[in-house]
C-alpha positions as CSV (number, residue, x, y, z in Angstrom):
1,M,-6.5,0.0,-21.3
2,N,-6.3,3.3,-19.3
3,R,-4.9,1.9,-15.9
4,Y,-3.7,3.9,-13.2
5,P,-0.5,2.2,-11.8
6,R,-0.5,3.6,-8.2
7,D,-2.0,1.8,-5.6
8,M,-3.9,4.3,-3.4
9,H,-6.1,1.3,-1.5
10,G,-3.4,-1.0,-0.1
11,Y,-5.0,-3.0,2.8
12,G,-7.9,-0.6,3.4
13,A,-9.7,-0.5,6.4
14,N,-8.8,-4.1,7.7
15,P,-5.0,-4.7,7.7
16,P,-3.9,-8.2,8.3
17,H,-2.9,-8.9,11.9
18,A,1.0,-8.9,11.7
19,N,1.1,-11.8,14.3
20,W,4.6,-10.4,15.4
21,P,6.6,-12.7,17.6
22,G,5.9,-13.0,21.2
23,G,2.3,-11.1,20.6
24,A,4.4,-7.9,20.2
25,K,2.3,-4.9,19.8
26,V,4.6,-2.9,17.5
27,A,7.9,-4.0,15.6
28,V,10.5,-1.2,16.0
29,Q,13.3,-1.3,13.3
30,F,16.3,0.6,13.2
31,V,18.1,1.4,9.9
32,L,21.6,2.7,9.6
33,N,22.5,4.2,6.2
34,Y,26.3,3.7,5.7
35,E,27.1,6.1,2.8
36,E,30.2,7.6,3.8
37,G,32.7,6.9,0.9
38,G,29.9,6.2,-1.7
39,E,28.4,9.8,-2.1
40,N,29.0,12.1,-5.1
41,S,32.5,13.1,-5.1
42,I,35.3,14.2,-7.8
43,L,37.4,11.4,-6.3
44,H,34.6,8.8,-7.1
45,G,34.5,9.7,-10.9
46,D,31.5,12.0,-10.4
47,A,30.9,15.3,-12.1
48,A,30.4,17.3,-9.2
49,S,30.6,17.3,-5.4
50,E,28.0,16.1,-2.8
51,A,25.5,18.5,-1.3
52,F,22.5,16.3,0.2
53,L,22.2,15.6,3.6
54,V,24.8,17.9,5.1
55,D,25.3,20.6,7.7
56,V,26.2,23.1,5.1
57,L,23.5,26.0,4.6
58,G,22.6,26.3,1.2
59,A,24.7,23.4,-0.1
60,A,24.8,22.7,-3.7
61,P,26.8,20.5,-6.1
62,W,30.2,22.1,-7.2
63,P,30.8,21.0,-10.7
64,G,34.3,19.7,-11.4
65,Q,35.6,20.7,-7.6
66,R,36.1,19.0,-4.6
67,H,34.0,20.5,-1.4
68,A,36.3,20.1,1.4
69,N,33.8,20.8,4.1
70,V,31.3,18.4,2.8
71,E,33.7,15.7,2.5
72,S,35.0,16.2,6.2
73,M,31.3,15.9,7.3
74,Y,30.9,12.6,5.6
75,E,34.4,11.6,6.8
76,Y,32.9,12.4,10.5
77,G,30.0,9.9,10.0
78,A,32.8,7.3,9.2
79,R,35.6,8.3,11.8
80,A,33.4,9.2,14.8
81,G,29.6,8.8,14.3
82,F,29.4,5.3,13.2
83,W,31.3,4.1,16.3
84,R,29.1,6.0,18.8
85,L,26.1,4.3,17.2
86,H,27.7,1.2,17.1
87,R,28.3,1.5,21.0
88,L,24.8,2.6,21.5
89,F,23.1,-0.4,19.9
90,T,25.6,-3.2,21.0
91,E,25.6,-2.0,24.5
92,A,21.6,-2.0,24.3
93,G,21.7,-5.4,22.6
94,L,19.5,-4.2,19.8
95,P,20.0,-5.5,16.3
96,V,20.5,-2.9,13.3
97,T,19.9,-3.2,9.7
98,I,22.9,-1.6,7.6
99,Y,21.8,0.3,4.3
100,G,25.1,-0.2,3.0
101,V,26.4,1.7,-0.3
102,A,28.6,-1.0,-1.8
103,T,31.5,1.5,-2.9
104,A,31.0,2.9,0.9
105,L,31.5,-0.8,2.3
106,M,34.6,-1.3,0.2
107,R,36.4,1.8,1.6
108,A,35.4,0.8,5.3
109,P,37.0,-2.4,6.3
110,A,36.8,-1.7,10.2
111,Q,33.2,-0.6,10.3
112,L,32.1,-3.6,8.1
113,A,34.0,-5.8,10.4
114,A,32.3,-4.1,13.4
115,M,28.8,-4.7,11.7
116,Q,29.2,-8.3,11.1
117,D,30.8,-9.0,14.6
118,A,27.7,-7.2,16.0
119,G,25.4,-9.7,13.6
120,W,23.7,-6.7,12.0
121,E,22.0,-7.4,8.7
122,I,23.7,-5.8,5.9
123,A,21.5,-4.7,3.0
124,S,22.3,-3.1,-0.1
125,H,22.0,0.7,-0.3
126,G,23.1,0.7,-4.3
127,L,26.2,1.2,-5.8
128,K,26.7,4.8,-5.3
129,W,25.0,7.2,-3.2
130,V,23.9,9.2,-6.1
131,Q,20.7,10.3,-7.8
132,H,18.9,7.7,-10.0
133,K,16.1,9.7,-11.1
134,D,17.1,10.5,-14.5
135,M,19.5,7.3,-15.0
136,P,18.6,5.2,-18.2
137,P,17.2,1.7,-17.2
138,E,20.1,0.0,-18.9
139,E,22.6,1.9,-16.7
140,E,20.6,1.4,-13.4
141,R,20.2,-2.1,-14.4
142,A,23.9,-2.6,-14.7
143,Q,24.5,-0.6,-11.2
144,I,22.1,-2.9,-9.4
145,A,24.3,-6.0,-10.6
146,E,27.5,-4.3,-9.9
147,A,26.4,-3.3,-6.4
148,V,25.4,-7.0,-5.8
149,R,28.8,-7.9,-6.9
150,L,30.7,-5.8,-4.8
151,H,28.5,-6.1,-1.7
152,T,29.3,-10.0,-2.1
153,I,32.9,-9.3,-2.3
154,A,32.9,-7.0,0.8
155,T,30.7,-8.9,2.9
156,G,31.0,-12.6,1.9
157,S,27.3,-13.0,0.9
158,R,25.1,-11.1,-1.4
159,P,22.4,-8.8,-0.1
160,L,18.8,-10.1,0.5
161,G,17.7,-6.9,1.2
162,W,17.7,-3.6,-1.1
163,Y,17.1,0.1,-0.8
164,T,18.1,2.7,-3.2
165,G,17.1,5.7,-1.8
166,R,17.5,8.4,-4.3
167,S,15.5,6.3,-6.7
168,S,13.8,6.2,-10.2
169,L,10.4,5.2,-11.2
170,N,12.1,2.1,-12.4
171,T,14.1,1.2,-9.3
172,V,11.6,-1.4,-7.7
173,E,10.8,-3.1,-11.0
174,L,14.4,-3.5,-11.9
175,V,15.6,-4.6,-8.4
176,A,13.2,-7.3,-8.3
177,Q,13.7,-8.4,-11.9
178,H,17.4,-8.7,-10.8
179,G,16.0,-11.3,-8.2
180,G,16.9,-12.7,-5.2
181,F,15.9,-10.3,-2.8
182,A,13.8,-11.0,0.4
183,Y,12.4,-7.5,0.4
184,I,12.7,-4.2,-1.4
185,S,12.3,-1.0,0.7
186,D,11.8,1.7,-1.9
187,T,8.6,2.9,-0.8
188,Y,7.2,5.1,2.0
189,D,3.5,3.6,1.4
190,D,2.5,1.7,4.5
191,D,3.1,0.8,8.0
192,L,3.2,-3.1,7.3
193,P,4.8,-5.1,4.5
194,Y,3.3,-6.3,1.4
195,W,3.5,-8.2,-1.7
196,K,3.8,-6.5,-5.0
197,V,3.5,-8.6,-8.3
198,I,6.5,-7.6,-10.6
199,A,6.9,-9.1,-14.1
200,G,4.4,-12.0,-12.9
201,T,6.5,-12.5,-9.8
202,P,5.4,-11.7,-6.4
203,Q,8.0,-9.5,-4.6
204,L,7.7,-8.4,-0.9
205,I,7.9,-4.9,-0.2
206,I,9.1,-3.5,3.6
207,P,8.1,0.2,3.3
208,Y,10.6,2.6,4.6
209,T,10.5,6.2,6.1
210,L,11.5,9.6,5.6
211,S,9.6,10.9,8.6
212,A,11.1,9.1,11.4
213,N,14.2,9.7,9.9
214,D,17.3,11.8,11.0
215,M,17.5,13.3,7.7
216,R,14.9,15.9,9.1
217,F,18.0,17.4,11.2
218,V,19.0,19.1,7.9
219,T,16.1,19.5,6.0
220,A,13.1,21.9,6.5
221,P,10.8,21.6,8.1
222,G,13.0,19.3,10.6
223,F,14.3,18.8,13.8
224,D,16.1,21.7,15.7
225,N,17.6,19.4,18.4
226,G,17.7,16.2,19.9
227,E,14.6,16.7,22.1
228,E,12.6,17.3,19.3
229,Y,13.7,14.3,17.6
230,F,13.0,12.4,20.7
231,T,9.5,13.5,21.0
232,F,8.5,12.8,17.3
233,L,10.0,9.2,17.8
234,R,8.2,8.8,21.2
235,D,4.8,10.1,19.9
236,S,5.1,7.9,16.9
237,F,6.1,4.7,18.8
238,D,3.1,5.6,21.3
239,C,0.7,5.8,18.6
240,L,1.6,2.7,17.0
241,Y,1.8,0.7,20.3
242,A,-1.8,1.8,21.0
243,E,-3.0,0.7,17.5
244,G,-1.4,-2.8,18.8
245,E,-3.0,-2.9,21.7
246,A,-6.3,-2.3,19.9
247,G,-5.5,-5.3,17.7
248,S,-3.8,-4.0,14.8
249,P,0.3,-4.2,15.3
250,K,2.4,-2.2,12.9
251,M,5.8,-1.6,12.3
252,M,7.9,1.6,12.8
253,S,11.0,2.2,10.7
254,I,13.8,4.5,11.9
255,G,16.1,5.8,9.6
256,L,19.6,6.8,10.9
257,H,22.8,8.3,9.3
258,C,26.3,8.1,10.8
259,R,27.1,12.1,10.0
260,L,23.7,13.2,11.1
261,V,22.4,11.4,14.4
262,G,25.9,10.3,15.0
263,Q,26.5,14.1,16.4
264,P,26.4,14.5,20.2
265,G,23.6,16.6,20.5
266,R,21.3,14.7,18.1
267,F,22.6,11.2,19.4
268,Q,21.1,12.0,22.9
269,G,17.5,12.2,21.2
270,L,18.0,8.7,20.0
271,K,19.6,7.4,23.2
272,K,16.4,8.8,25.0
273,F,14.1,7.0,22.9
274,I,15.8,3.6,23.1
275,D,15.6,4.0,26.8
276,Y,11.9,4.8,26.4
277,I,11.0,1.8,24.6
278,K,12.7,-0.6,26.7
279,R,10.1,0.3,29.3
280,F,7.6,-1.4,27.2
281,E,6.7,-5.2,26.9
282,Q,5.9,-6.8,23.9
283,V,8.0,-4.6,21.6
284,W,9.9,-6.4,18.9
285,V,13.0,-5.1,17.6
286,P,14.2,-7.0,14.5
287,T,16.1,-6.6,11.5
288,R,14.3,-5.8,8.2
289,L,15.3,-9.6,7.3
290,D,13.8,-10.9,10.4
291,I,10.6,-8.9,9.5
292,A,10.8,-10.3,5.7
293,R,11.1,-13.8,6.7
294,H,8.2,-13.5,9.5
295,W,5.8,-12.2,6.7
296,A,6.8,-14.8,4.2
297,E,6.1,-17.1,6.7
298,H,2.9,-15.8,8.3
299,H,1.7,-13.9,5.4
300,P,2.7,-15.7,2.3
301,Y,1.6,-14.5,-1.0
302,V,-1.8,-15.8,-2.2
303,A,-2.8,-15.0,-5.7
304,P,-6.2,-13.1,-6.0
305,E,-8.8,-15.3,-8.1
306,V,-9.2,-12.4,-10.2
307,V,-7.7,-8.8,-10.5
308,P,-10.7,-6.8,-12.2
309,S,-8.4,-4.0,-13.3
310,Q,-6.2,-6.3,-15.2
311,L,-8.9,-8.0,-17.2
312,E,-9.2,-7.8,-20.9
313,K,-12.3,-6.1,-21.9
314,A,-14.4,-9.4,-23.2
315,A,-13.4,-11.1,-20.1
316,F,-14.1,-7.9,-18.0
317,I,-17.8,-7.5,-19.4
318,E,-18.4,-11.4,-18.9
319,R,-17.6,-11.4,-15.3
320,Y,-19.6,-7.9,-14.4
321,G,-21.8,-7.3,-17.3
322,S,-24.7,-8.4,-15.2
323,I,-24.0,-6.4,-12.1
324,F,-26.2,-3.7,-13.4
325,E,-29.2,-6.0,-14.9
326,H,-28.9,-6.7,-18.5
327,S,-26.8,-3.6,-19.0
328,P,-23.4,-4.9,-19.9
329,W,-22.9,-1.2,-21.6
330,I,-21.8,-0.4,-18.0
331,A,-19.3,-2.6,-17.6
332,G,-17.9,-2.0,-20.9
333,R,-17.6,2.1,-20.0
334,A,-16.1,1.1,-16.8
335,W,-13.4,-0.8,-18.2
336,E,-12.4,1.9,-20.6
337,S,-12.4,4.5,-17.9
338,E,-9.3,4.7,-15.5
339,L,-9.2,1.7,-13.5
340,G,-6.5,0.9,-11.1
341,P,-5.7,-1.3,-7.9
342,A,-8.3,0.8,-5.9
343,N,-10.9,-0.6,-8.1
344,D,-10.0,-4.3,-7.6
345,T,-12.3,-4.7,-4.2
346,A,-16.2,-4.8,-4.4
347,I,-16.3,-1.0,-3.1
348,G,-13.7,-0.1,-5.7
349,L,-15.3,-1.9,-8.7
350,H,-18.8,-0.9,-7.7
351,F,-17.4,2.8,-7.7
352,A,-16.2,2.7,-11.2
353,L,-19.6,0.9,-12.5
354,R,-21.6,3.2,-10.4
355,S,-20.0,6.4,-11.7
356,Q,-20.9,5.0,-15.5
357,F,-24.4,4.5,-14.4
358,R,-24.6,8.1,-12.8
359,M,-23.0,9.6,-15.9
360,A,-25.4,8.1,-18.3
361,S,-28.3,9.8,-19.9
362,D,-31.9,9.7,-18.1
363,E,-32.9,7.9,-21.1
364,E,-30.2,5.0,-20.6
365,R,-30.7,4.9,-16.9
366,L,-34.5,4.7,-17.5
367,G,-33.4,1.6,-19.6
368,V,-31.4,0.0,-16.9
369,L,-34.7,0.6,-14.6
370,R,-36.7,-1.4,-17.2
371,A,-34.3,-4.1,-17.5
372,H,-35.3,-5.1,-14.2
373,P,-37.9,-7.8,-13.6
374,D,-41.2,-7.4,-11.4
375,L,-40.7,-8.8,-8.1
376,A,-42.3,-12.3,-8.0
377,G,-43.8,-11.6,-11.2
378,K,-44.6,-13.8,-14.4
379,L,-40.7,-13.9,-15.4
380,A,-40.0,-15.6,-11.9
381,A,-42.9,-17.9,-12.3
382,A,-41.8,-18.9,-15.6
383,R,-38.1,-19.3,-14.3
384,R,-36.4,-16.7,-16.5
385,L,-34.9,-14.4,-14.1
386,T,-31.1,-13.9,-14.3
387,A,-29.2,-15.9,-11.8
388,E,-28.4,-13.0,-9.7
389,S,-32.0,-11.9,-9.6
390,T,-33.6,-15.4,-8.9
391,A,-31.1,-15.8,-5.7
392,E,-32.0,-12.4,-4.5
393,Q,-35.8,-12.9,-4.7
394,A,-35.3,-16.5,-3.2
395,S,-33.3,-14.7,-0.2
396,A,-36.6,-12.6,0.5
397,G,-38.7,-15.5,0.3
398,L,-40.4,-14.2,-2.9
399,D,-40.1,-17.6,-4.6
400,A,-42.4,-19.2,-2.0
401,L,-45.4,-16.9,-1.8
402,T,-48.9,-17.8,-0.8
403,D,-51.6,-17.4,-3.3
404,A,-52.7,-14.0,-1.2
405,E,-49.0,-12.5,-1.2
406,R,-48.8,-13.2,-5.0
407,D,-51.9,-11.4,-5.6
408,D,-50.5,-8.4,-3.5
409,F,-47.5,-8.5,-5.6
410,T,-49.5,-8.6,-8.8
411,R,-51.6,-5.7,-8.1
412,L,-48.8,-3.4,-6.7
413,N,-46.9,-4.4,-9.7
414,T,-49.2,-3.3,-12.0
415,A,-50.2,-0.1,-10.3
416,Y,-46.5,0.9,-9.9
417,V,-45.7,0.3,-13.4
418,D,-48.7,2.2,-14.7
419,K,-47.6,5.3,-12.7
420,F,-43.9,5.1,-13.1
421,G,-43.2,3.4,-16.7
422,F,-40.6,0.8,-14.8
423,P,-40.7,-2.1,-12.4
424,F,-40.5,-1.7,-8.7
425,I,-36.9,-2.1,-7.7
426,I,-35.6,-2.9,-4.2
427,A,-32.5,-4.2,-2.9
428,V,-34.5,-7.2,-1.4
429,R,-31.3,-8.6,0.4
430,D,-32.0,-5.9,2.7
431,H,-35.7,-6.7,3.5
432,T,-38.2,-9.1,4.3
433,K,-41.4,-10.1,2.5
434,A,-43.2,-7.5,5.1
435,T,-40.7,-4.7,4.5
436,I,-40.8,-5.2,0.8
437,L,-44.4,-4.8,0.7
438,E,-44.6,-1.8,3.2
439,A,-41.9,-0.2,0.7
440,F,-44.2,-0.9,-1.9
441,R,-47.0,0.7,-0.8
442,R,-45.2,3.9,0.5
443,R,-43.2,4.5,-2.6
444,L,-46.4,4.5,-4.8
445,D,-46.9,7.9,-3.1
446,N,-43.7,9.3,-4.6
447,S,-43.8,11.7,-7.5
448,P,-42.1,10.4,-10.6
449,A,-39.1,12.6,-10.2
450,E,-38.7,11.2,-6.6
451,E,-39.3,7.5,-7.5
452,F,-36.7,7.8,-10.6
453,A,-33.9,8.9,-7.9
454,T,-35.0,6.1,-5.4
455,A,-35.1,3.1,-8.0
456,C,-31.6,4.5,-9.3
457,A,-30.4,4.3,-5.5
458,Q,-31.6,0.9,-5.2
459,V,-30.0,-0.4,-8.4
460,E,-26.7,1.0,-7.0
461,R,-27.4,-1.0,-4.0
462,I,-28.0,-4.2,-5.7
463,A,-25.0,-3.8,-7.6
464,L,-22.9,-3.3,-4.5
465,L,-24.4,-6.2,-3.0
466,R,-23.8,-8.4,-6.2
467,L,-20.0,-7.5,-6.3
468,K,-19.7,-8.2,-2.3
469,A,-20.8,-11.7,-3.1
470,V,-18.0,-12.2,-5.6
471,L,-14.8,-9.7,-4.5
472,P,-13.3,-8.9,-1.0
């Protein structure tokens, strides 16, 4: 099976209504990443110093050496930045989700106590704040387990949320397989939570952000000052709030770091944003765990009746082989092509089938046209149409013609086939008897090339209508 694993469709044009508490127009969620003491360091047994997300121009790892400047910047986050942010959120009465690196939490007793006294959610940010992209799955699996163990020791309970950040292609699957998480956040692909089936089990995903994230103070292109940061946050909020007012509420994630936005000049931009959103009614400021519990209650996982891209070939052809009349080879070729989540809706699967029809030779497409029955013809009278054709012709009343109407169809069918060599094809669900007869007469004047193209377009339209009857 040639299957494309990435989901480029998601909720599509009509996402579910979030139904946030109190009819909120947007859910604004603040994450504070606590990484200080869990970063790369020779002291932590790592091969080199840290170089990521720091105020050192051109920072690079120093193999076998400690980097005094970088270490002191992380220390600033723990010693000063954390407390500045702690005062801001506790005085504002706003909840925070901590992404806590397990080894960092073990080195932060005072900060951890303050987090817990404030009632903040403490999710796991992995064992260490290190890169995972080249980590073997077995090692990453072991680190996930150790992160949960240390987190439980530090906080008194296991984490219910997870975010690695510097993740591998295996991270989401490995965390889900470890189990016990209300949500995983190692994606950036939506403005709403969604369910992902991993190893047969549904897992809630709450996407995170790297755009509304203070890391952009030290990455390019990024924020030069707190005012730019505030402007970006405000504009993001305004867009999402307006969408919520229009009936499509979303969530806004904001990612923070003690050593970054905890700096005074940057901090002012965050404070201005918090003051700004407090002017609005119907804004929900939850933890990520609050969002997870809300979504599980209001949008529980519902298994689809069928997932086309995951069917074996025989089952796929059995279900969709008749979408193009008596032409199961189209479904067979579609199954062998690149299918993925984007093809699991009526529009998506139609695209896959239609592409195979369009790539077929003129002779093959002519065969598809000739496989269609005459409208209200002998096959219909003898009840030998496919179930789809029977229902379609009945929808336009072609199963209940007067003698005069039947004579009209017989005469037109004969003239049409004599001229073009295939039956007259039209998506009857789009028409009435009168408009079908009008189209019949008009299209008889087409050239063979014009009518071949017209008939093929109608075959594609019929296929889409058939798929819409059986898929979302």
